[in-house]
Biotite code that builds the C-alpha atoms (Angstrom):
import biotite.structure as struc

atoms = struc.array([
    struc.Atom([3.510, 162.857, -46.608], chain_id="A", res_id=1, res_name="MET", atom_name="CA", element="C"),
    struc.Atom([6.980, 162.880, -45.110], chain_id="A", res_id=2, res_name="LEU", atom_name="CA", element="C"),
    struc.Atom([7.543, 166.368, -46.518], chain_id="A", res_id=3, res_name="LYS", atom_name="CA", element="C"),
    struc.Atom([4.450, 167.606, -44.661], chain_id="A", res_id=4, res_name="ASN", atom_name="CA", element="C"),
    struc.Atom([5.724, 166.056, -41.451], chain_id="A", res_id=5, res_name="PHE", atom_name="CA", element="C"),
    struc.Atom([8.935, 168.006, -41.675], chain_id="A", res_id=6, res_name="PHE", atom_name="CA", element="C"),
    struc.Atom([7.196, 171.238, -42.644], chain_id="A", res_id=7, res_name="ILE", atom_name="CA", element="C"),
    struc.Atom([4.811, 170.786, -39.724], chain_id="A", res_id=8, res_name="ARG", atom_name="CA", element="C"),
    struc.Atom([7.771, 170.345, -37.324], chain_id="A", res_id=9, res_name="GLN", atom_name="CA", element="C"),
    struc.Atom([9.478, 173.400, -38.744], chain_id="A", res_id=10, res_name="LEU", atom_name="CA", element="C"),
    struc.Atom([6.331, 175.480, -38.255], chain_id="A", res_id=11, res_name="ILE", atom_name="CA", element="C"),
    struc.Atom([5.947, 174.202, -34.669], chain_id="A", res_id=12, res_name="LYS", atom_name="CA", element="C"),
    struc.Atom([9.515, 175.267, -33.939], chain_id="A", res_id=13, res_name="ARG", atom_name="CA", element="C"),
    struc.Atom([9.063, 178.733, -35.424], chain_id="A", res_id=14, res_name="GLN", atom_name="CA", element="C"),
    struc.Atom([5.597, 179.336, -33.989], chain_id="A", res_id=15, res_name="PHE", atom_name="CA", element="C"),
    struc.Atom([5.652, 177.560, -30.656], chain_id="A", res_id=16, res_name="LYS", atom_name="CA", element="C"),
    struc.Atom([2.191, 178.728, -29.679], chain_id="A", res_id=17, res_name="GLU", atom_name="CA", element="C"),
    struc.Atom([0.499, 177.760, -33.003], chain_id="A", res_id=18, res_name="ALA", atom_name="CA", element="C"),
    struc.Atom([-2.406, 175.340, -32.635], chain_id="A", res_id=19, res_name="SER", atom_name="CA", element="C"),
    struc.Atom([-2.762, 172.289, -34.903], chain_id="A", res_id=20, res_name="ASP", atom_name="CA", element="C"),
    struc.Atom([-5.593, 174.064, -36.742], chain_id="A", res_id=21, res_name="GLU", atom_name="CA", element="C"),
    struc.Atom([-3.347, 177.032, -37.474], chain_id="A", res_id=22, res_name="GLN", atom_name="CA", element="C"),
    struc.Atom([-0.551, 174.744, -38.643], chain_id="A", res_id=23, res_name="ILE", atom_name="CA", element="C"),
    struc.Atom([-3.003, 172.910, -40.909], chain_id="A", res_id=24, res_name="ASP", atom_name="CA", element="C"),
    struc.Atom([-4.166, 176.261, -42.367], chain_id="A", res_id=25, res_name="MET", atom_name="CA", element="C"),
    struc.Atom([-0.532, 177.324, -43.075], chain_id="A", res_id=26, res_name="ILE", atom_name="CA", element="C"),
    struc.Atom([0.233, 173.971, -44.735], chain_id="A", res_id=27, res_name="LEU", atom_name="CA", element="C"),
    struc.Atom([-2.896, 174.244, -46.892], chain_id="A", res_id=28, res_name="GLY", atom_name="CA", element="C"),
    struc.Atom([-2.000, 177.698, -48.063], chain_id="A", res_id=29, res_name="VAL", atom_name="CA", element="C"),
    struc.Atom([1.558, 176.647, -48.907], chain_id="A", res_id=30, res_name="VAL", atom_name="CA", element="C"),
    struc.Atom([0.339, 173.545, -50.756], chain_id="A", res_id=31, res_name="GLU", atom_name="CA", element="C"),
    struc.Atom([-1.934, 175.725, -52.945], chain_id="A", res_id=32, res_name="LYS", atom_name="CA", element="C"),
    struc.Atom([1.027, 177.692, -54.378], chain_id="A", res_id=33, res_name="ASN", atom_name="CA", element="C"),
    struc.Atom([4.383, 176.288, -53.294], chain_id="A", res_id=34, res_name="PRO", atom_name="CA", element="C"),
    struc.Atom([6.243, 178.233, -56.037], chain_id="A", res_id=35, res_name="GLN", atom_name="CA", element="C"),
    struc.Atom([5.078, 181.547, -54.579], chain_id="A", res_id=36, res_name="LEU", atom_name="CA", element="C"),
    struc.Atom([6.360, 180.628, -51.136], chain_id="A", res_id=37, res_name="PHE", atom_name="CA", element="C"),
    struc.Atom([9.658, 179.387, -52.582], chain_id="A", res_id=38, res_name="GLU", atom_name="CA", element="C"),
    struc.Atom([10.088, 182.691, -54.401], chain_id="A", res_id=39, res_name="LYS", atom_name="CA", element="C"),
    struc.Atom([9.318, 184.637, -51.228], chain_id="A", res_id=40, res_name="ILE", atom_name="CA", element="C"),
    struc.Atom([11.743, 182.493, -49.244], chain_id="A", res_id=41, res_name="GLY", atom_name="CA", element="C"),
    struc.Atom([14.496, 183.057, -51.789], chain_id="A", res_id=42, res_name="GLN", atom_name="CA", element="C"),
    struc.Atom([13.946, 186.814, -51.804], chain_id="A", res_id=43, res_name="GLU", atom_name="CA", element="C"),
    struc.Atom([13.998, 186.934, -47.999], chain_id="A", res_id=44, res_name="ILE", atom_name="CA", element="C"),
    struc.Atom([17.255, 184.978, -48.040], chain_id="A", res_id=45, res_name="LYS", atom_name="CA", element="C"),
    struc.Atom([18.811, 187.409, -50.532], chain_id="A", res_id=46, res_name="VAL", atom_name="CA", element="C"),
    struc.Atom([17.719, 190.421, -48.464], chain_id="A", res_id=47, res_name="ALA", atom_name="CA", element="C"),
    struc.Atom([19.080, 188.989, -45.217], chain_id="A", res_id=48, res_name="THR", atom_name="CA", element="C"),
    struc.Atom([22.401, 188.169, -46.859], chain_id="A", res_id=49, res_name="LYS", atom_name="CA", element="C"),
    struc.Atom([22.500, 191.845, -47.938], chain_id="A", res_id=50, res_name="ALA", atom_name="CA", element="C"),
    struc.Atom([22.287, 192.844, -44.290], chain_id="A", res_id=51, res_name="GLY", atom_name="CA", element="C"),
    struc.Atom([18.584, 193.394, -43.580], chain_id="A", res_id=52, res_name="LYS", atom_name="CA", element="C"),
    struc.Atom([17.136, 191.964, -40.384], chain_id="A", res_id=53, res_name="PRO", atom_name="CA", element="C"),
    struc.Atom([15.129, 188.852, -41.199], chain_id="A", res_id=54, res_name="GLN", atom_name="CA", element="C"),
    struc.Atom([11.864, 190.188, -39.812], chain_id="A", res_id=55, res_name="GLN", atom_name="CA", element="C"),
    struc.Atom([12.138, 193.432, -41.751], chain_id="A", res_id=56, res_name="GLN", atom_name="CA", element="C"),
    struc.Atom([13.038, 191.582, -44.952], chain_id="A", res_id=57, res_name="ALA", atom_name="CA", element="C"),
    struc.Atom([10.086, 189.220, -44.475], chain_id="A", res_id=58, res_name="ALA", atom_name="CA", element="C"),
    struc.Atom([7.654, 192.022, -43.927], chain_id="A", res_id=59, res_name="GLN", atom_name="CA", element="C"),
    struc.Atom([8.797, 193.951, -47.002], chain_id="A", res_id=60, res_name="GLU", atom_name="CA", element="C"),
    struc.Atom([8.751, 190.859, -49.277], chain_id="A", res_id=61, res_name="ILE", atom_name="CA", element="C"),
    struc.Atom([5.312, 189.776, -47.956], chain_id="A", res_id=62, res_name="MET", atom_name="CA", element="C"),
    struc.Atom([3.959, 193.257, -48.694], chain_id="A", res_id=63, res_name="LEU", atom_name="CA", element="C"),
    struc.Atom([5.397, 192.993, -52.182], chain_id="A", res_id=64, res_name="LYS", atom_name="CA", element="C"),
    struc.Atom([3.389, 189.808, -52.761], chain_id="A", res_id=65, res_name="TYR", atom_name="CA", element="C"),
    struc.Atom([0.357, 190.871, -50.733], chain_id="A", res_id=66, res_name="LYS", atom_name="CA", element="C"),
    struc.Atom([-2.210, 190.485, -53.515], chain_id="A", res_id=67, res_name="ASP", atom_name="CA", element="C"),
    struc.Atom([-0.956, 187.036, -54.472], chain_id="A", res_id=68, res_name="GLN", atom_name="CA", element="C"),
    struc.Atom([-0.889, 185.873, -50.859], chain_id="A", res_id=69, res_name="LEU", atom_name="CA", element="C"),
    struc.Atom([-4.458, 187.067, -50.302], chain_id="A", res_id=70, res_name="LEU", atom_name="CA", element="C"),
    struc.Atom([-5.667, 185.200, -53.412], chain_id="A", res_id=71, res_name="SER", atom_name="CA", element="C"),
    struc.Atom([-3.981, 181.988, -52.216], chain_id="A", res_id=72, res_name="VAL", atom_name="CA", element="C"),
    struc.Atom([-5.598, 182.298, -48.762], chain_id="A", res_id=73, res_name="MET", atom_name="CA", element="C"),
    struc.Atom([-9.154, 182.530, -50.218], chain_id="A", res_id=74, res_name="LYS", atom_name="CA", element="C"),
])
């Protein structure tokens, strides 16, 4: 419960224009497969430390896991 609160606050800071419904959807998707999102986050972190811009790294990593992300969102 407390964990969701902090994640919700983090999402609100990152996506200032996100509605509560959108935030709930994001939380729901992350809760379905937290290991996938942890793996994606770690890979983005490694790529940014190697010098890639964060947005570019995120896009490339998300494309790498596109099929898994789509299956989680269904």
